[in-house]
py3Dmol code that shows the C-alpha trace and the ligand (Angstrom):
import py3Dmol

protein = """\
ATOM      1  CA  MET A   1     181.578  92.719 132.898  1.00  0.00           C
ATOM      2  CA  THR A   2     183.013  91.060 129.805  1.00  0.00           C
ATOM      3  CA  ILE A   3     184.538  87.641 129.271  1.00  0.00           C
ATOM      4  CA  SER A   4     188.342  87.546 128.871  1.00  0.00           C
ATOM      5  CA  ASN A   5     189.858  86.641 125.516  1.00  0.00           C
ATOM      6  CA  ASN A   6     191.028  83.276 126.898  1.00  0.00           C
ATOM      7  CA  ARG A   7     187.522  82.397 127.995  1.00  0.00           C
ATOM      8  CA  LEU A   8     186.076  83.629 124.698  1.00  0.00           C
ATOM      9  CA  LEU A   9     188.390  81.219 122.908  1.00  0.00           C
ATOM     10  CA  LEU A  10     187.045  78.339 125.030  1.00  0.00           C
ATOM     11  CA  TYR A  11     183.487  79.323 124.089  1.00  0.00           C
ATOM     12  CA  LYS A  12     184.445  79.655 120.440  1.00  0.00           C
ATOM     13  CA  ASN A  13     185.850  76.131 120.458  1.00  0.00           C
ATOM     14  CA  LEU A  14     182.607  74.816 121.969  1.00  0.00           C
ATOM     15  CA  GLU A  15     180.527  76.781 119.465  1.00  0.00           C
ATOM     16  CA  GLN A  16     182.374  74.966 116.710  1.00  0.00           C
ATOM     17  CA  ILE A  17     181.450  71.501 117.980  1.00  0.00           C
ATOM     18  CA  ILE A  18     177.894  72.149 119.225  1.00  0.00           C
ATOM     19  CA  GLY A  19     174.949  72.611 116.863  1.00  0.00           C
ATOM     20  CA  ASN A  20     174.746  72.353 113.074  1.00  0.00           C
ATOM     21  CA  THR A  21     173.456  68.831 113.593  1.00  0.00           C
ATOM     22  CA  LYS A  22     172.309  66.819 110.597  1.00  0.00           C
ATOM     23  CA  LEU A  23     168.753  66.799 109.318  1.00  0.00           C
ATOM     24  CA  ASN A  24     167.835  63.302 108.137  1.00  0.00           C
ATOM     25  CA  SER A  25     165.059  63.026 105.580  1.00  0.00           C
ATOM     26  CA  ILE A  26     162.968  59.847 105.688  1.00  0.00           C
ATOM     27  CA  LYS A  27     160.042  58.878 103.469  1.00  0.00           C
ATOM     28  CA  LEU A  28     156.682  58.475 105.211  1.00  0.00           C
ATOM     29  CA  PRO A  29     153.363  57.181 103.814  1.00  0.00           C
ATOM     30  CA  ASN A  30     151.299  59.479 101.542  1.00  0.00           C
ATOM     31  CA  ASN A  31     154.331  61.264 100.057  1.00  0.00           C
ATOM     32  CA  ASN A  32     155.076  62.831 103.405  1.00  0.00           C
ATOM     33  CA  ARG A  33     158.615  63.313 104.685  1.00  0.00           C
ATOM     34  CA  LEU A  34     159.975  62.997 108.211  1.00  0.00           C
ATOM     35  CA  LEU A  35     162.774  65.459 108.941  1.00  0.00           C
ATOM     36  CA  LEU A  36     164.733  64.263 111.910  1.00  0.00           C
ATOM     37  CA  LYS A  37     166.916  66.950 113.487  1.00  0.00           C
ATOM     38  CA  ARG A  38     169.724  64.987 115.118  1.00  0.00           C
ATOM     39  CA  GLU A  39     170.363  66.975 118.301  1.00  0.00           C
ATOM     40  CA  CYS A  40     171.445  63.632 119.782  1.00  0.00           C
ATOM     41  CA  ASP A  41     174.703  63.982 117.801  1.00  0.00           C
ATOM     42  CA  ASN A  42     175.828  66.968 119.867  1.00  0.00           C
ATOM     43  CA  PRO A  43     178.976  66.130 121.879  1.00  0.00           C
ATOM     44  CA  PHE A  44     177.084  65.698 125.163  1.00  0.00           C
ATOM     45  CA  GLY A  45     174.173  63.956 123.554  1.00  0.00           C
ATOM     46  CA  SER A  46     171.158  66.241 123.197  1.00  0.00           C
ATOM     47  CA  HIS A  47     169.569  69.623 122.426  1.00  0.00           C
ATOM     48  CA  TYR A  48     170.669  70.671 125.920  1.00  0.00           C
ATOM     49  CA  ASP A  49     174.221  71.230 124.633  1.00  0.00           C
ATOM     50  CA  LYS A  50     172.856  74.309 122.875  1.00  0.00           C
ATOM     51  CA  VAL A  51     171.089  75.398 126.074  1.00  0.00           C
ATOM     52  CA  TYR A  52     174.104  75.125 128.403  1.00  0.00           C
ATOM     53  CA  LEU A  53     176.488  76.746 125.970  1.00  0.00           C
ATOM     54  CA  GLY A  54     174.060  79.689 126.001  1.00  0.00           C
ATOM     55  CA  LEU A  55     173.465  79.692 129.759  1.00  0.00           C
ATOM     56  CA  PHE A  56     177.113  79.475 130.872  1.00  0.00           C
ATOM     57  CA  LYS A  57     178.088  82.269 128.489  1.00  0.00           C
ATOM     58  CA  TYR A  58     175.169  84.464 129.525  1.00  0.00           C
ATOM     59  CA  TYR A  59     175.788  84.140 133.271  1.00  0.00           C
ATOM     60  CA  GLU A  60     179.543  84.483 132.856  1.00  0.00           C
ATOM     61  CA  ASN A  61     179.070  87.631 130.805  1.00  0.00           C
ATOM     62  CA  LEU A  62     176.934  89.078 133.593  1.00  0.00           C
ATOM     63  CA  GLY A  63     179.699  88.263 136.076  1.00  0.00           C
ATOM     64  CA  LEU A  64     177.365  85.956 138.015  1.00  0.00           C
ATOM     65  CA  ILE A  65     179.520  82.846 137.572  1.00  0.00           C
ATOM     66  CA  ASN A  66     183.138  81.931 137.012  1.00  0.00           C
ATOM     67  CA  PRO A  67     184.942  78.603 137.422  1.00  0.00           C
ATOM     68  CA  GLU A  68     185.558  79.362 141.122  1.00  0.00           C
ATOM     69  CA  ARG A  69     181.817  79.462 141.794  1.00  0.00           C
ATOM     70  CA  LYS A  70     179.939  76.179 142.211  1.00  0.00           C
ATOM     71  CA  VAL A  71     177.040  75.711 139.817  1.00  0.00           C
ATOM     72  CA  LEU A  72     173.893  73.661 140.382  1.00  0.00           C
ATOM     73  CA  GLU A  73     171.171  72.201 138.176  1.00  0.00           C
ATOM     74  CA  THR A  74     168.081  70.033 138.638  1.00  0.00           C
ATOM     75  CA  THR A  75     167.380  67.443 135.948  1.00  0.00           C
ATOM     76  CA  SER A  76     165.591  64.232 135.034  1.00  0.00           C
ATOM     77  CA  GLY A  77     168.795  63.279 133.199  1.00  0.00           C
ATOM     78  CA  THR A  78     169.331  64.705 129.742  1.00  0.00           C
ATOM     79  CA  ALA A  79     169.940  68.308 130.796  1.00  0.00           C
ATOM     80  CA  GLY A  80     172.350  67.080 133.467  1.00  0.00           C
ATOM     81  CA  ALA A  81     174.591  65.313 130.949  1.00  0.00           C
ATOM     82  CA  SER A  82     175.001  68.489 128.869  1.00  0.00           C
ATOM     83  CA  PHE A  83     175.392  70.670 131.977  1.00  0.00           C
ATOM     84  CA  VAL A  84     178.280  68.651 133.431  1.00  0.00           C
ATOM     85  CA  GLY A  85     179.873  67.995 130.028  1.00  0.00           C
ATOM     86  CA  ILE A  86     179.986  71.642 128.993  1.00  0.00           C
ATOM     87  CA  GLY A  87     180.663  72.791 132.563  1.00  0.00           C
ATOM     88  CA  LYS A  88     183.781  70.632 132.692  1.00  0.00           C
ATOM     89  CA  GLU A  89     185.060  71.971 129.360  1.00  0.00           C
ATOM     90  CA  LEU A  90     184.706  75.468 130.821  1.00  0.00           C
ATOM     91  CA  GLY A  91     186.453  74.548 134.080  1.00  0.00           C
ATOM     92  CA  TYR A  92     183.389  74.427 136.358  1.00  0.00           C
ATOM     93  CA  LYS A  93     182.638  72.072 139.233  1.00  0.00           C
ATOM     94  CA  CYS A  94     179.054  71.031 138.514  1.00  0.00           C
ATOM     95  CA  HIS A  95     176.476  69.859 141.060  1.00  0.00           C
ATOM     96  CA  VAL A  96     173.348  68.032 139.959  1.00  0.00           C
ATOM     97  CA  ALA A  97     170.089  67.159 141.737  1.00  0.00           C
ATOM     98  CA  ILE A  98     168.335  64.183 140.119  1.00  0.00           C
ATOM     99  CA  PRO A  99     165.530  61.886 141.293  1.00  0.00           C
ATOM    100  CA  LYS A 100     166.550  58.434 142.470  1.00  0.00           C
ATOM    101  CA  GLY A 101     165.414  55.708 140.092  1.00  0.00           C
ATOM    102  CA  VAL A 102     166.400  57.501 136.868  1.00  0.00           C
ATOM    103  CA  ASP A 103     168.182  55.104 134.454  1.00  0.00           C
ATOM    104  CA  ARG A 104     171.663  54.128 135.668  1.00  0.00           C
ATOM    105  CA  ALA A 105     173.004  54.750 132.147  1.00  0.00           C
ATOM    106  CA  ILE A 106     172.420  58.516 132.379  1.00  0.00           C
ATOM    107  CA  ILE A 107     173.301  58.816 136.075  1.00  0.00           C
ATOM    108  CA  ASP A 108     176.682  57.174 135.415  1.00  0.00           C
ATOM    109  CA  LEU A 109     177.305  59.654 132.626  1.00  0.00           C
ATOM    110  CA  ILE A 110     176.543  62.620 134.874  1.00  0.00           C
ATOM    111  CA  ALA A 111     178.597  61.213 137.751  1.00  0.00           C
ATOM    112  CA  ILE A 112     181.806  61.251 135.659  1.00  0.00           C
ATOM    113  CA  ASN A 113     181.891  65.054 135.647  1.00  0.00           C
ATOM    114  CA  GLY A 114     179.461  66.137 138.346  1.00  0.00           C
ATOM    115  CA  GLU A 115     178.541  65.743 141.981  1.00  0.00           C
ATOM    116  CA  ILE A 116     175.104  64.178 142.395  1.00  0.00           C
ATOM    117  CA  TYR A 117     172.382  64.815 145.013  1.00  0.00           C
ATOM    118  CA  PHE A 118     169.526  62.331 144.863  1.00  0.00           C
ATOM    119  CA  THR A 119     165.971  63.508 145.498  1.00  0.00           C
ATOM    120  CA  LEU A 120     163.177  61.072 146.440  1.00  0.00           C
ATOM    121  CA  GLU A 121     162.210  58.621 143.702  1.00  0.00           C
ATOM    122  CA  GLU A 122     158.483  58.867 144.471  1.00  0.00           C
ATOM    123  CA  ASP A 123     158.542  62.676 144.134  1.00  0.00           C
ATOM    124  CA  TYR A 124     160.268  62.491 140.718  1.00  0.00           C
ATOM    125  CA  ILE A 125     160.817  66.060 139.417  1.00  0.00           C
ATOM    126  CA  ASN A 126     158.271  67.403 141.905  1.00  0.00           C
ATOM    127  CA  GLY A 127     160.933  66.878 144.594  1.00  0.00           C
ATOM    128  CA  PHE A 128     163.107  69.691 143.190  1.00  0.00           C
ATOM    129  CA  PRO A 129     161.347  72.722 144.768  1.00  0.00           C
ATOM    130  CA  ARG A 130     161.721  71.187 148.234  1.00  0.00           C
ATOM    131  CA  PHE A 131     165.356  70.238 147.563  1.00  0.00           C
ATOM    132  CA  LEU A 132     166.168  73.802 146.426  1.00  0.00           C
ATOM    133  CA  LYS A 133     164.326  75.394 149.348  1.00  0.00           C
ATOM    134  CA  ASP A 134     166.477  73.391 151.713  1.00  0.00           C
ATOM    135  CA  PHE A 135     169.781  73.429 149.784  1.00  0.00           C
ATOM    136  CA  LEU A 136     170.190  76.974 148.464  1.00  0.00           C
ATOM    137  CA  PRO A 137     169.910  78.929 151.764  1.00  0.00           C
ATOM    138  CA  ARG A 138     172.545  76.602 153.279  1.00  0.00           C
ATOM    139  CA  ASN A 139     174.864  76.887 150.243  1.00  0.00           C
ATOM    140  CA  LYS A 140     174.984  80.542 149.304  1.00  0.00           C
ATOM    141  CA  ASP A 141     178.161  80.043 147.268  1.00  0.00           C
ATOM    142  CA  PHE A 142     176.180  78.035 144.687  1.00  0.00           C
ATOM    143  CA  MET A 143     174.594  79.500 141.573  1.00  0.00           C
ATOM    144  CA  PHE A 144     171.451  77.655 140.416  1.00  0.00           C
ATOM    145  CA  LEU A 145     171.267  77.949 136.616  1.00  0.00           C
ATOM    146  CA  ASN A 146     167.599  76.874 136.348  1.00  0.00           C
ATOM    147  CA  HIS A 147     167.362  76.176 132.620  1.00  0.00           C
ATOM    148  CA  SER A 148     163.601  75.571 132.665  1.00  0.00           C
ATOM    149  CA  MET A 149     162.446  78.942 134.021  1.00  0.00           C
ATOM    150  CA  GLY A 150     163.459  82.558 134.599  1.00  0.00           C
ATOM    151  CA  GLU A 151     162.894  84.880 137.576  1.00  0.00           C
ATOM    152  CA  LYS A 152     159.803  84.757 139.750  1.00  0.00           C
ATOM    153  CA  CYS A 153     157.468  87.647 138.976  1.00  0.00           C
ATOM    154  CA  GLY A 154     154.599  87.861 141.468  1.00  0.00           C
ATOM    155  CA  SER A 155     153.445  84.306 141.997  1.00  0.00           C
ATOM    156  CA  ALA A 156     154.545  82.944 138.595  1.00  0.00           C
ATOM    157  CA  TYR A 157     157.902  82.271 136.993  1.00  0.00           C
ATOM    158  CA  THR A 158     158.908  84.017 133.768  1.00  0.00           C
ATOM    159  CA  ASN A 159     160.466  82.378 130.714  1.00  0.00           C
ATOM    160  CA  ASN A 160     164.159  81.631 130.654  1.00  0.00           C
ATOM    161  CA  GLU A 161     164.831  83.612 127.494  1.00  0.00           C
ATOM    162  CA  THR A 162     168.457  82.459 127.354  1.00  0.00           C
ATOM    163  CA  THR A 163     167.339  78.835 127.142  1.00  0.00           C
ATOM    164  CA  LEU A 164     164.712  79.729 124.556  1.00  0.00           C
ATOM    165  CA  SER A 165     167.003  81.784 122.334  1.00  0.00           C
ATOM    166  CA  SER A 166     169.654  79.038 122.456  1.00  0.00           C
ATOM    167  CA  LEU A 167     167.045  76.571 121.195  1.00  0.00           C
ATOM    168  CA  GLU A 168     166.008  78.928 118.404  1.00  0.00           C
ATOM    169  CA  GLY A 169     169.210  77.633 116.813  1.00  0.00           C
ATOM    170  CA  ILE A 170     167.261  74.476 115.920  1.00  0.00           C
ATOM    171  CA  THR A 171     164.815  76.506 113.806  1.00  0.00           C
ATOM    172  CA  LYS A 172     167.559  78.608 112.231  1.00  0.00           C
ATOM    173  CA  GLU A 173     169.552  75.536 111.204  1.00  0.00           C
ATOM    174  CA  VAL A 174     166.472  73.802 109.780  1.00  0.00           C
ATOM    175  CA  LEU A 175     165.319  76.862 107.812  1.00  0.00           C
ATOM    176  CA  GLU A 176     168.807  77.329 106.374  1.00  0.00           C
ATOM    177  CA  THR A 177     168.156  74.150 104.384  1.00  0.00           C
ATOM    178  CA  GLU A 178     165.254  76.022 102.702  1.00  0.00           C
ATOM    179  CA  ILE A 179     162.966  73.067 103.332  1.00  0.00           C
ATOM    180  CA  LYS A 180     159.466  74.245 104.192  1.00  0.00           C
ATOM    181  CA  ILE A 181     158.286  72.815 107.492  1.00  0.00           C
ATOM    182  CA  ASP A 182     154.567  72.007 107.448  1.00  0.00           C
ATOM    183  CA  PHE A 183     154.427  70.378 110.888  1.00  0.00           C
ATOM    184  CA  TYR A 184     156.740  70.811 113.855  1.00  0.00           C
ATOM    185  CA  ILE A 185     156.269  67.969 116.354  1.00  0.00           C
ATOM    186  CA  PRO A 186     158.077  68.699 119.659  1.00  0.00           C
ATOM    187  CA  ALA A 187     157.807  66.782 122.921  1.00  0.00           C
ATOM    188  CA  VAL A 188     156.060  68.493 125.793  1.00  0.00           C
ATOM    189  CA  GLY A 189     158.893  68.428 128.336  1.00  0.00           C
ATOM    190  CA  ASN A 190     159.257  71.618 130.341  1.00  0.00           C
ATOM    191  CA  GLY A 191     158.041  73.431 127.216  1.00  0.00           C
ATOM    192  CA  SER A 192     161.439  74.689 126.021  1.00  0.00           C
ATOM    193  CA  THR A 193     161.554  72.909 122.662  1.00  0.00           C
ATOM    194  CA  ILE A 194     157.974  73.987 121.996  1.00  0.00           C
ATOM    195  CA  LEU A 195     158.432  77.671 122.829  1.00  0.00           C
ATOM    196  CA  GLY A 196     162.061  78.266 121.736  1.00  0.00           C
ATOM    197  CA  PRO A 197     162.122  76.775 118.230  1.00  0.00           C
ATOM    198  CA  GLY A 198     158.309  76.964 117.832  1.00  0.00           C
ATOM    199  CA  ARG A 199     157.902  80.688 118.420  1.00  0.00           C
ATOM    200  CA  LEU A 200     160.567  81.540 115.821  1.00  0.00           C
ATOM    201  CA  LEU A 201     159.219  78.977 113.370  1.00  0.00           C
ATOM    202  CA  LYS A 202     155.702  80.443 113.538  1.00  0.00           C
ATOM    203  CA  ASN A 203     157.125  83.947 113.091  1.00  0.00           C
ATOM    204  CA  LEU A 204     159.119  83.029 110.012  1.00  0.00           C
ATOM    205  CA  SER A 205     156.674  80.507 108.611  1.00  0.00           C
ATOM    206  CA  PRO A 206     153.178  81.260 110.025  1.00  0.00           C
ATOM    207  CA  GLU A 207     151.488  78.375 108.204  1.00  0.00           C
ATOM    208  CA  THR A 208     153.575  75.770 110.060  1.00  0.00           C
ATOM    209  CA  LYS A 209     151.417  73.742 112.467  1.00  0.00           C
ATOM    210  CA  ILE A 210     152.821  72.833 115.871  1.00  0.00           C
ATOM    211  CA  ILE A 211     151.579  69.464 117.072  1.00  0.00           C
ATOM    212  CA  ALA A 212     153.164  68.617 120.433  1.00  0.00           C
ATOM    213  CA  PHE A 213     153.128  65.152 121.980  1.00  0.00           C
ATOM    214  CA  GLU A 214     153.233  63.879 125.545  1.00  0.00           C
ATOM    215  CA  SER A 215     152.469  60.752 127.506  1.00  0.00           C
ATOM    216  CA  PHE A 216     148.817  59.837 128.065  1.00  0.00           C
ATOM    217  CA  GLN A 217     149.801  59.388 131.709  1.00  0.00           C
ATOM    218  CA  SER A 218     150.668  63.052 132.312  1.00  0.00           C
ATOM    219  CA  ALA A 219     148.776  65.091 129.660  1.00  0.00           C
ATOM    220  CA  VAL A 220     149.915  68.448 131.090  1.00  0.00           C
ATOM    221  CA  ALA A 221     149.661  70.533 127.909  1.00  0.00           C
ATOM    222  CA  TYR A 222     146.588  68.599 126.740  1.00  0.00           C
ATOM    223  CA  ASP A 223     144.802  69.530 129.959  1.00  0.00           C
ATOM    224  CA  GLN A 224     145.844  73.187 129.781  1.00  0.00           C
ATOM    225  CA  ILE A 225     144.676  73.540 126.188  1.00  0.00           C
ATOM    226  CA  ASN A 226     141.389  71.705 126.716  1.00  0.00           C
ATOM    227  CA  PRO A 227     140.533  72.089 130.426  1.00  0.00           C
ATOM    228  CA  GLY A 228     138.380  69.212 131.673  1.00  0.00           C
ATOM    229  CA  LYS A 229     138.363  67.333 128.342  1.00  0.00           C
ATOM    230  CA  TYR A 230     140.747  64.576 129.452  1.00  0.00           C
ATOM    231  CA  LYS A 231     138.607  63.638 132.463  1.00  0.00           C
ATOM    232  CA  GLU A 232     135.480  63.728 130.307  1.00  0.00           C
ATOM    233  CA  GLU A 233     137.063  61.622 127.545  1.00  0.00           C
ATOM    234  CA  PHE A 234     139.038  59.098 129.543  1.00  0.00           C
ATOM    235  CA  GLY A 235     137.249  58.952 132.899  1.00  0.00           C
ATOM    236  CA  ILE A 236     140.320  59.721 135.041  1.00  0.00           C
ATOM    237  CA  ASN A 237     142.313  62.835 135.858  1.00  0.00           C
ATOM    238  CA  PRO A 238     145.699  63.423 134.177  1.00  0.00           C
ATOM    239  CA  GLY A 239     148.485  62.074 136.366  1.00  0.00           C
ATOM    240  CA  THR A 240     146.342  59.291 137.877  1.00  0.00           C
ATOM    241  CA  LEU A 241     148.238  56.346 136.346  1.00  0.00           C
ATOM    242  CA  PRO A 242     151.696  55.276 137.612  1.00  0.00           C
ATOM    243  CA  LYS A 243     154.666  57.368 136.396  1.00  0.00           C
ATOM    244  CA  HIS A 244     155.289  57.134 132.646  1.00  0.00           C
ATOM    245  CA  LYS A 245     158.543  56.033 130.983  1.00  0.00           C
ATOM    246  CA  LEU A 246     159.025  58.922 128.533  1.00  0.00           C
ATOM    247  CA  ARG A 247     161.888  60.449 130.502  1.00  0.00           C
ATOM    248  CA  GLY A 248     162.242  64.185 130.017  1.00  0.00           C
ATOM    249  CA  THR A 249     158.633  64.672 128.922  1.00  0.00           C
ATOM    250  CA  SER A 250     155.861  66.338 130.888  1.00  0.00           C
ATOM    251  CA  TYR A 251     154.796  65.348 134.378  1.00  0.00           C
ATOM    252  CA  GLN A 252     151.924  66.700 136.471  1.00  0.00           C
ATOM    253  CA  GLY A 253     153.098  68.878 139.350  1.00  0.00           C
ATOM    254  CA  ILE A 254     155.378  71.828 138.653  1.00  0.00           C
ATOM    255  CA  GLU A 255     153.878  74.612 136.535  1.00  0.00           C
ATOM    256  CA  PHE A 256     156.511  75.257 133.871  1.00  0.00           C
ATOM    257  CA  PRO A 257     156.290  78.764 132.342  1.00  0.00           C
ATOM    258  CA  HIS A 258     157.436  77.595 128.898  1.00  0.00           C
ATOM    259  CA  ILE A 259     154.421  75.265 128.684  1.00  0.00           C
ATOM    260  CA  LYS A 260     151.989  77.780 130.153  1.00  0.00           C
ATOM    261  CA  ASN A 261     153.188  80.578 127.887  1.00  0.00           C
ATOM    262  CA  SER A 262     153.120  78.341 124.792  1.00  0.00           C
ATOM    263  CA  VAL A 263     149.473  77.668 125.638  1.00  0.00           C
ATOM    264  CA  ASN A 264     148.755  81.342 126.419  1.00  0.00           C
ATOM    265  CA  ILE A 265     150.054  82.558 123.057  1.00  0.00           C
ATOM    266  CA  LYS A 266     148.213  79.684 121.293  1.00  0.00           C
ATOM    267  CA  LEU A 267     151.443  78.329 119.838  1.00  0.00           C
ATOM    268  CA  ILE A 268     150.331  74.701 120.062  1.00  0.00           C
ATOM    269  CA  ASP A 269     147.770  73.700 117.433  1.00  0.00           C
ATOM    270  CA  GLU A 270     147.158  70.249 118.896  1.00  0.00           C
ATOM    271  CA  VAL A 271     148.524  67.743 121.413  1.00  0.00           C
ATOM    272  CA  ILE A 272     148.903  64.071 120.560  1.00  0.00           C
ATOM    273  CA  LEU A 273     148.809  61.692 123.517  1.00  0.00           C
ATOM    274  CA  VAL A 274     151.206  58.757 123.336  1.00  0.00           C
ATOM    275  CA  SER A 275     150.853  55.402 125.041  1.00  0.00           C
ATOM    276  CA  ASP A 276     152.769  52.130 125.554  1.00  0.00           C
ATOM    277  CA  LYS A 277     151.975  48.599 126.717  1.00  0.00           C
ATOM    278  CA  TYR A 278     152.546  49.506 130.354  1.00  0.00           C
ATOM    279  CA  ILE A 279     150.105  52.431 130.186  1.00  0.00           C
ATOM    280  CA  ASP A 280     147.527  50.306 128.279  1.00  0.00           C
ATOM    281  CA  LYS A 281     147.672  47.692 131.046  1.00  0.00           C
ATOM    282  CA  ASN A 282     147.436  50.174 133.913  1.00  0.00           C
ATOM    283  CA  TYR A 283     144.629  52.131 132.281  1.00  0.00           C
ATOM    284  CA  PHE A 284     142.680  48.958 131.533  1.00  0.00           C
ATOM    285  CA  GLU A 285     143.135  47.657 135.086  1.00  0.00           C
ATOM    286  CA  LEU A 286     141.853  50.920 136.514  1.00  0.00           C
ATOM    287  CA  THR A 287     138.968  51.668 134.145  1.00  0.00           C
ATOM    288  CA  LYS A 288     138.327  48.441 132.147  1.00  0.00           C
ATOM    289  CA  ARG A 289     138.636  50.681 129.077  1.00  0.00           C
ATOM    290  CA  LYS A 290     140.897  50.330 126.022  1.00  0.00           C
ATOM    291  CA  ASP A 291     141.015  53.938 124.761  1.00  0.00           C
ATOM    292  CA  THR A 292     144.827  54.110 124.921  1.00  0.00           C
ATOM    293  CA  LYS A 293     145.261  51.162 122.512  1.00  0.00           C
ATOM    294  CA  SER A 294     144.441  53.319 119.497  1.00  0.00           C
ATOM    295  CA  MET A 295     146.990  56.021 120.445  1.00  0.00           C
ATOM    296  CA  PRO A 296     150.493  56.117 118.933  1.00  0.00           C
ATOM    297  CA  HIS A 297     152.829  53.774 120.864  1.00  0.00           C
ATOM    298  CA  TRP A 298     156.526  54.583 121.291  1.00  0.00           C
ATOM    299  CA  ASP A 299     157.507  51.060 122.422  1.00  0.00           C
ATOM    300  CA  THR A 300     157.985  49.549 118.966  1.00  0.00           C
ATOM    301  CA  GLU A 301     161.111  48.699 116.962  1.00  0.00           C
ATOM    302  CA  ILE A 302     160.858  51.879 114.879  1.00  0.00           C
ATOM    303  CA  GLY A 303     163.726  54.292 115.552  1.00  0.00           C
ATOM    304  CA  SER A 304     165.443  51.935 117.979  1.00  0.00           C
ATOM    305  CA  GLU A 305     168.712  53.924 117.643  1.00  0.00           C
ATOM    306  CA  PHE A 306     166.997  56.754 119.527  1.00  0.00           C
ATOM    307  CA  GLY A 307     165.758  57.474 123.029  1.00  0.00           C
ATOM    308  CA  ARG A 308     162.119  57.063 123.964  1.00  0.00           C
ATOM    309  CA  SER A 309     160.910  60.640 123.409  1.00  0.00           C
ATOM    310  CA  THR A 310     162.326  60.618 119.862  1.00  0.00           C
ATOM    311  CA  ARG A 311     160.599  57.338 119.120  1.00  0.00           C
ATOM    312  CA  ALA A 312     157.368  58.819 120.458  1.00  0.00           C
ATOM    313  CA  GLY A 313     157.884  61.824 118.162  1.00  0.00           C
ATOM    314  CA  ILE A 314     158.343  59.530 115.160  1.00  0.00           C
ATOM    315  CA  GLN A 315     155.102  57.740 116.064  1.00  0.00           C
ATOM    316  CA  ALA A 316     153.286  61.071 116.371  1.00  0.00           C
ATOM    317  CA  ALA A 317     154.612  61.996 112.908  1.00  0.00           C
ATOM    318  CA  LEU A 318     153.374  58.670 111.493  1.00  0.00           C
ATOM    319  CA  GLU A 319     149.951  59.404 112.990  1.00  0.00           C
ATOM    320  CA  ILE A 320     149.814  62.831 111.322  1.00  0.00           C
ATOM    321  CA  ALA A 321     151.089  61.326 108.041  1.00  0.00           C
ATOM    322  CA  LYS A 322     147.957  59.135 107.894  1.00  0.00           C
ATOM    323  CA  LYS A 323     145.835  62.254 107.418  1.00  0.00           C
ATOM    324  CA  VAL A 324     147.941  64.552 105.164  1.00  0.00           C
ATOM    325  CA  ASP A 325     149.715  64.315 101.814  1.00  0.00           C
ATOM    326  CA  GLY A 326     153.072  65.644 100.576  1.00  0.00           C
ATOM    327  CA  LYS A 327     154.010  67.387 103.828  1.00  0.00           C
ATOM    328  CA  ASN A 328     157.288  67.867 105.710  1.00  0.00           C
ATOM    329  CA  LEU A 329     157.152  66.856 109.357  1.00  0.00           C
ATOM    330  CA  LEU A 330     159.947  67.989 111.689  1.00  0.00           C
ATOM    331  CA  VAL A 331     160.821  65.877 114.755  1.00  0.00           C
ATOM    332  CA  ILE A 332     163.776  66.439 117.078  1.00  0.00           C
ATOM    333  CA  ALA A 333     165.985  63.401 117.683  1.00  0.00           C
ATOM    334  CA  TYR A 334     166.509  64.406 121.319  1.00  0.00           C
ATOM    335  CA  ASP A 335     168.867  61.656 122.490  1.00  0.00           C
ATOM    336  CA  LYS A 336     170.001  58.095 121.774  1.00  0.00           C
ATOM    337  CA  ALA A 337     168.867  54.734 123.160  1.00  0.00           C
ATOM    338  CA  ASP A 338     172.136  54.073 125.022  1.00  0.00           C
ATOM    339  CA  ARG A 339     171.061  56.512 127.763  1.00  0.00           C
ATOM    340  CA  TYR A 340     168.257  54.198 128.899  1.00  0.00           C
ATOM    341  CA  ASN A 341     168.640  50.955 130.811  1.00  0.00           C
ATOM    342  CA  ASP A 342     166.269  49.080 128.540  1.00  0.00           C
ATOM    343  CA  TYR A 343     164.452  49.517 125.212  1.00  0.00           C
TER     344      TYR A 343
END
"""
ligand_1 = """\
16
PLP
C 165.005 62.816 126.334
C 164.231 64.110 126.300
N 163.415 64.329 125.279
C 162.685 65.456 125.212
C 162.768 66.436 126.173
C 161.948 67.691 126.035
O 162.767 68.812 125.989
P 162.347 70.221 126.585
O 161.785 70.013 127.943
O 163.677 70.969 126.636
O 161.411 70.832 125.628
C 163.618 66.253 127.248
C 163.728 67.233 128.306
O 164.346 67.042 129.326
C 164.370 65.058 127.314
O 165.193 64.833 128.345
"""
view = py3Dmol.view(width=600, height=400)
view.addModel(protein, "pdb")
view.setStyle({"model": 0}, {"cartoon": {"style": "trace"}})
view.addModel(ligand_1, "xyz")
view.setStyle({"model": 1}, {"stick": {}})
view.zoomTo()
view.show()
């Protein structure tokens, strides 16, 4: 099955407006440099524009989807905005499952071009497997794109290599500038921006260190890399505190293959845990301990143009910059602040 010339033209037009985002260079202490890859400038607001351009084209090429077939995604927000935005450009009717309670700002954006199904707020993203188990057998005319994982193989899910290769574009664009990347500092979300750009970066530039960051509240990758250490260090299990506010970053519950496989191939050199005032308060109330106070905090004025995960990435870079000299630190500007209801 091949895509018709008319459809190829549509894809070509999208390829011209997605990607090739700017790389801002900002001075950090100790002669270090922050390189901010502005994926937030993509037309539908994040790195997920690259992912959905890749996924729609891949599935259409296989003959699995066409604009007559309904398409479905699950999202905590950011992926949904790119899915419905690109889907609409390609003539698709997009359907989106999202937990209740996600910021109105992003839900409103998705609702313009997509039909929304709310899952339970208290389940957050862990409500998706149950939703899909109920929804898909009753709606066989839907195709679930599932950007965060591939096919099930035995009891585990495989990588979604289409998602990962689409995100390799980030590495290719950065390396085209011929700037040497000493540290790549991705968020731990579902693992895609660690494994996609990270794997290629380590292949092409093996001395690059990958230092991922995630909320102290969830600590999914931290716990997989150092089993038992979190409990020993902080006196509670990961996931004990109330839900964190770093939307799109890791959350205890679903086992995402892109995180697990990044850990398995030892791609991640270190994980930085990030806190905020809300986490400090909850952790102190529970344990009477102040360990989180000394962690990088995303809830400051720095980078206020950007969404929370980007601001957390900038803080993680500042933390690394305290200990090294003359290095280039790459952070993805995932999205902008206007997609959140508050700070
Ligand atoms: C705002 C935001 N930042 C960072 C991430 C992490 O991206 P990924 O899970 O694709 O690696 C996400 C993922 O949804 C996100 O929504």
